[in-house]
ROMI-877930 format. One record per residue (C-alpha): residue number from 1; residue in one letter; x, z, y. Coordinates in steps of 0.1 Angstrom, whole numbers, m for minus. Each point is the difference from the previous one (the first is absolute). Last residue first. Layout:
SITE   i aa     x     z     y
SITE NUM  A     X     Z     Y
...
END
This chain:
SITE   i aa     x     z     y
SITE 366  P   809  1605   679
SITE 365  A   m29   m25     5
SITE 364  E     6   m35   m15
SITE 363  S   m24     7   m28
SITE 362  S   m28     9    25
SITE 361  I     7   m31    21
SITE 360  S    m3   m22   m31
SITE 359  A   m32    17   m11
SITE 358  A   m15    m4    34
SITE 357  D    10   m36     2
SITE 356  D   m16    m8   m34
SITE 355  Q   m32    18    10
SITE 354  A    m1   m19    33
SITE 353  Q     5   m34   m18
SITE 352  E   m30     8   m24
SITE 351  G   m22     9    29
SITE 350  A     9   m28    23
SITE 349  S   m21   m27   m18
SITE 348  A   m30    24    m2
SITE 347  V     2    11    36
SITE 346  R     3   m35    13
SITE 345  A   m29   m13   m21
SITE 344  A   m22    29    12
SITE 343  L    10    m7    36
SITE 342  K   m10   m36    m3
SITE 341  E   m34     9   m15
SITE 340  A    m7    26    27
SITE 339  F    11   m25    27
SITE 338  G   m25   m27   m10
SITE 337  Q     7   m17    34
SITE 336  E   m37     2    11
SITE 335  A    m2    36   m11
SITE 334  L    30    10    21
SITE 333  R   m14   m18    30
SITE 332  F   m34    15    m4
SITE 331  A    13    35    m3
SITE 330  L    21    m4    31
SITE 329  K   m29   m15    20
SITE 328  I   m22    30   m11
SITE 327  A    26    24    12
SITE 326  A     2   m18    33
SITE 325  S   m38     0     4
SITE 324  V     0    37    m6
SITE 323  G    26     5    27
SITE 322  T   m19   m22    25
SITE 321  A   m33    18    m8
SITE 320  D    16    34     7
SITE 319  A    23    18   m24
SITE 318  G     0    38    m2
SITE 317  G     2     2   m38
SITE 316  H    28   m25     0
SITE 315  S    m8   m29   m24
SITE 314  K    11     3   m37
SITE 313  V     3   m35   m16
SITE 312  V    m6    m4   m37
SITE 311  T     9   m32   m19
SITE 310  G    m4     2   m38
SITE 309  N    18    11   m32
SITE 308  L    20    26    19
SITE 307  G    37     1     9
SITE 306  L    m3    m3    38
SITE 305  F   m26    18    20
SITE 304  V     0   m19    33
SITE 303  G    m1    20    33
SITE 302  G   m22   m15    26
SITE 301  N     1    m1    38
SITE 300  V    27   m23    12
SITE 299  R   m17   m12    33
SITE 298  R   m17    34     3
SITE 297  P    34    17     5
SITE 296  D     3   m15    35
SITE 295  I    38     0     8
SITE 294  R     3   m37     7
SITE 293  K   m35    m2    15
SITE 292  S     8    26    25
SITE 291  L    33   m17     9
SITE 290  R   m17   m33     5
SITE 289  K   m27    16    22
SITE 288  L    27    17    20
SITE 287  S    18   m33     6
SITE 286  T   m32   m16    12
SITE 285  L    m8    30    23
SITE 284  A    34     2    16
SITE 283  L   m12    m9    35
SITE 282  V   m30    23    m4
SITE 281  A    21    28   m13
SITE 280  A    25    m4    29
SITE 279  I   m30     4    24
SITE 278  R    m9    32   m18
SITE 277  S    36    12     2
SITE 276  L     0    m6    37
SITE 275  I   m33    19     5
SITE 274  S    14    30   m19
SITE 273  Y     2    16   m34
SITE 272  Q   m25   m22   m18
SITE 271  F    26   m23   m14
SITE 270  A    20    29   m15
SITE 269  E   m31    16   m16
SITE 268  R   m11   m32   m17
SITE 267  L    36    m6   m12
SITE 266  A     3    35   m14
SITE 265  S   m33    m3   m19
SITE 264  R    10   m33   m16
SITE 263  I    34    14    m9
SITE 262  L   m15    31   m15
SITE 261  S   m24   m20   m22
SITE 260  A    29   m21   m13
SITE 259  T    20    32    m7
SITE 258  G   m29    16   m19
SITE 257  E    m5   m31   m21
SITE 256  G    37    m2    m8
SITE 255  T     2    37   m10
SITE 254  K   m31    m5   m23
SITE 253  I    18   m30   m15
SITE 252  A    32    19    m6
SITE 251  V   m16    31   m15
SITE 250  N   m19   m22   m24
SITE 249  G    32   m19   m10
SITE 248  T    20    32    m7
SITE 247  F   m27    15   m22
SITE 246  G    m8   m33   m17
SITE 245  D    35    m7   m11
SITE 244  T    21   m28    16
SITE 243  V     5   m37     1
SITE 242  I     2   m20    33
SITE 241  V    m6   m38    m4
SITE 240  D    11   m26    26
SITE 239  A    34    16     6
SITE 238  V    25     3    29
SITE 237  N   m23   m13    27
SITE 236  G   m13    33    13
SITE 235  P   m33    19    m1
SITE 234  I    10    20   m31
SITE 233  D    37    m2     9
SITE 232  S     0    31    22
SITE 231  G   m11    20   m31
SITE 230  E    32    m9   m18
SITE 229  V     9   m27   m25
SITE 228  F    18     1   m33
SITE 227  G    10   m33   m17
SITE 226  V    m6   m35    14
SITE 225  F   m16   m12   m33
SITE 224  E    m7   m37     3
SITE 223  F   m29   m15   m20
SITE 222  N    m2   m26   m28
SITE 221  S    m9    22   m30
SITE 220  T    32    m5   m21
SITE 219  A    28    11    23
SITE 218  A   m23    24    19
SITE 217  A    m8    20   m32
SITE 216  K    37    12    m2
SITE 215  S    m1    13    36
SITE 214  I   m34    16    m6
SITE 213  L    12    19   m30
SITE 212  A    33    12    17
SITE 211  H   m18    12    31
SITE 210  A   m27    16   m21
SITE 209  E    27    21   m17
SITE 208  K    14    11    34
SITE 207  L   m35     8    12
SITE 206  E    m8    20   m31
SITE 205  A    31    21     5
SITE 204  R    m9     9    36
SITE 203  G    16   m15    30
SITE 202  K    34   m11    13
SITE 201  H    29   m15   m20
SITE 200  E   m12   m36     6
SITE 199  E     4     4    38
SITE 198  T   m31   m12    19
SITE 197  G   m12    34    10
SITE 196  V   m30    24    m5
SITE 195  N   m16   m25   m24
SITE 194  L   m25   m28    m1
SITE 193  L     8   m28   m25
SITE 192  G     2   m34    16
SITE 191  V   m13   m33   m14
SITE 190  R     6   m34    16
SITE 189  P   m26   m27    m9
SITE 188  H     9   m34   m15
SITE 187  E   m31   m22     0
SITE 186  L   m16    15    31
SITE 185  D   m36   m13     3
SITE 184  M   m11    31    19
SITE 183  S   m29    14   m21
SITE 182  N     8   m16   m34
SITE 181  R    38     2     1
SITE 180  T    m2    35    15
SITE 179  Y   m24    12   m27
SITE 178  S    23   m13   m27
SITE 177  V    31    17    16
SITE 176  G   m19    33     4
SITE 175  M   m11    m1   m36
SITE 174  L    37    m4   m11
SITE 173  A    12    27    24
SITE 172  F   m28    24   m10
SITE 171  Q    10    m6   m37
SITE 170  L    36     9     8
SITE 169  L   m12    31    18
SITE 168  D   m20    10   m30
SITE 167  E    30    m5   m23
SITE 166  A    21    23    23
SITE 165  D   m26    28     1
SITE 164  A   m29     2    24
SITE 163  K   m21    30    11
SITE 162  I   m25     5    29
SITE 161  D   m24   m24   m16
SITE 160  A   m22   m28    16
SITE 159  G    12    10    34
SITE 158  V    21   m25    18
SITE 157  D    18   m17   m29
SITE 156  L     9   m25    13
SITE 155  M     9   m18    32
SITE 154  V    m3   m37     9
SITE 153  N    16   m11    32
SITE 152  F   m18   m18    28
SITE 151  G     4   m25    29
SITE 150  Q     9   m29   m23
SITE 149  P    32    m6    20
SITE 148  N    11    36    m6
SITE 147  S    m2    24    29
SITE 146  S   m26    21   m18
SITE 145  P   m36    11    m2
SITE 144  W    m6    17   m34
SITE 143  L   m22   m16   m26
SITE 142  I   m12    25   m27
SITE 141  S     5     5   m37
SITE 140  I   m17    27   m21
SITE 139  A    17     5   m33
SITE 138  P   m11     0   m37
SITE 137  R    21    22   m23
SITE 136  N    14    m8   m34
SITE 135  V    m8   m37     0
SITE 134  G     9   m19   m32
SITE 133  P   m36   m11    m8
SITE 132  M   m19    m1    33
SITE 131  K   m17    34     8
SITE 130  R   m37     5    m6
SITE 129  L   m28   m17    19
SITE 128  R   m27    28    m3
SITE 127  L    21    32    m4
SITE 126  M    30   m12    19
SITE 125  S   m23   m12    29
SITE 124  L   m19    33    m3
SITE 123  A    31    21     6
SITE 122  M    13   m23    27
SITE 121  L   m33     1    19
SITE 120  A    m2    38    m4
SITE 119  G    35     5    14
SITE 118  T    m7   m24    29
SITE 117  N   m34    14    10
SITE 116  G   m22   m28    13
SITE 115  C     6   m31    22
SITE 114  S    m6   m22   m31
SITE 113  V     7   m37    m8
SITE 112  A    m2   m17   m34
SITE 111  G    11   m33   m14
SITE 110  D   m12   m31   m18
SITE 109  A   m35    12    m7
SITE 108  E   m24    m3   m29
SITE 107  G    28     1   m25
SITE 106  K   m13    32   m17
SITE 105  K    30    21    11
SITE 104  V    m3   m14    36
SITE 103  A   m37    10     2
SITE 102  D     9    34   m15
SITE 101  L    24     6    29
SITE 100  T   m27    m1    25
SITE  99  S   m25    19   m22
SITE  98  W    25    29    m4
SITE  97  M     5     1    38
SITE  96  S   m37     0     6
SITE  95  T    m4    29   m23
SITE  94  G   m19    m1   m33
SITE  93  K    30    10   m21
SITE  92  G    23    22    20
SITE  91  N    m7    33   m18
SITE  90  R    30     6   m22
SITE  89  M    26   m22    17
SITE  88  V   m15    10    34
SITE  87  Q     7    37    m7
SITE  86  S    36    m8   m10
SITE  85  P     4   m21    32
SITE  84  K   m12    29    22
SITE  83  D   m30    m6    22
SITE  82  D     6     8    37
SITE  81  M     0   m36    12
SITE  80  T   m34    m5   m15
SITE  79  V    m9   m21   m31
SITE  78  V   m36   m12     4
SITE  77  K   m30     1   m22
SITE  76  R   m32   m22     4
SITE  75  V    10   m35   m10
SITE  74  D   m22   m30     7
SITE  73  R    22   m31    m5
SITE  72  I    m4   m23    29
SITE  71  E     8   m37    m4
SITE  70  V    14   m15    32
SITE  69  R     5   m37     8
SITE  68  G   m35   m14     4
SITE  67  L    m1     9    37
SITE  66  L    31    19     9
SITE  65  T     7   m20    31
SITE  64  R   m34     9    13
SITE  63  R     9    37     2
SITE  62  K   m31    22     7
SITE  61  A   m11    m3   m37
SITE  60  V    32    15   m12
SITE  59  L    m6    32    20
SITE  58  P   m36     2   m10
SITE  57  A     9    m4   m38
SITE  56  L    28    25     1
SITE  55  Q   m17    33     7
SITE  54  E   m31    m5   m22
SITE  53  Q    21   m15   m28
SITE  52  P    23    30    m3
SITE  51  G    36   m12    m7
SITE  50  H    20   m29   m14
SITE  49  L     4   m34    16
SITE  48  I     8   m30   m21
SITE  47  F    14   m26    23
SITE  46  A     6   m37     5
SITE  45  I    30   m20    14
SITE  44  D     7   m37     4
SITE  43  P   m16    m4    34
SITE  42  N    28    21    16
SITE  41  K     1    10    37
SITE  40  K   m36    10     4
SITE  39  A    m1    16   m35
SITE  38  S    30    21     9
SITE  37  M   m16    13    32
SITE  36  A   m33     6   m17
SITE  35  L    17    20   m28
SITE  34  G    17    21    27
SITE  33  A   m33     7    17
SITE  32  V   m14    10   m35
SITE  31  V    29    25    m3
SITE  30  V    m6    14    35
SITE  29  A   m37     6    m7
SITE  28  P     8    16   m34
SITE  27  G    15    32    15
SITE  26  A    26     7    27
SITE  25  D    24    22   m21
SITE  24  G    m1   m23   m30
SITE  23  G   m15    12   m33
SITE  22  M   m28   m24    m4
SITE  21  A    m4   m38     1
SITE  20  D    23    m5   m30
SITE  19  V     7   m38     0
SITE  18  S     3   m24   m29
SITE  17  I    15   m33    11
SITE  16  T   m13   m33   m13
SITE  15  I    20   m32     3
SITE  14  R   m21   m30     8
SITE  13  R     4   m35   m14
SITE  12  A   m25     4   m28
SITE  11  Q   m25    18    22
SITE  10  A    m3   m30    23
SITE   9  Q    m7   m23   m29
SITE   8  S   m24    24   m17
SITE   7  S   m20     3    32
SITE   6  V    m1    35    16
SITE   5  P   m34    18    m1
SITE   4  K   m17     6    34
SITE   3  G     3    33    17
SITE   2  T    10    33   m17
SITE   1  M     6     2   m37
END
């Protein structure tokens, strides 16, 4: 433990987040800086930090806000971005990522955050935390900036698995609804199923079947199903939850990140074109800052692994301190609300109904 021990009264009200200090593009210094930002804003948070003691201890000691709030777990091995998930499944024990998840598994932490290899993190999360009963495939859910009043839409899956059948898409919808209720306080979310068109006759067979399953579930699960939506609706106000398979979702978020980066670069170039444009940039500075904040991916950094027996947040590998702090904030909020337990209850209650609906639809098929 670094610093002075935390009193039992202070520790009792704190939520502990387990953080993988290794694996990010910028190294552990950025992760520790993110911890310090979170600790400064939130007195009710503590950390278990995983990685080599000799690297982490000096970084933590420099941050006064972390005094007495960080326990360092000395772990020597690291999962790299080049490691294959199958490799990590066999040899991941003893890595900082394994140790991070193990703290959640043992009940020592309320949630986990890692900037490391996404595939490896999902593989180890499934190995250590296991899937919730009734969940076929876990999903990665992200917040996407939108024109909705809440400012964001929930989208899943964005890369946990490239495949998803009709029942998987139904589970994604139910998990997305639960996540939206807890992260945005929307009691009656609207769900859209991503397709190549909004007409019911369009799309692959599994999408048409999922359309029927989700439509039936909406009547008993307190959400509105708006039907098929298109790519242009992802940042729109037609739905609050966008459901898709991991392949499509991952392509979409990478496209969105690239587009946001292009817009920022194009604006900088445009306002540097001439003296008049530079004067215009000064006059529009406040509005430009608001736009930059609006499309800044760091504000919503953190993909939540849904469908596991524990809260795991995947931070972007290239996240800076602000991004790491945002991922930690998300993990804290979900842990504070007991989201994993609420999601498990929803999945369990919906499982039997989903099976009945699937059997009914199958019997109605020509």
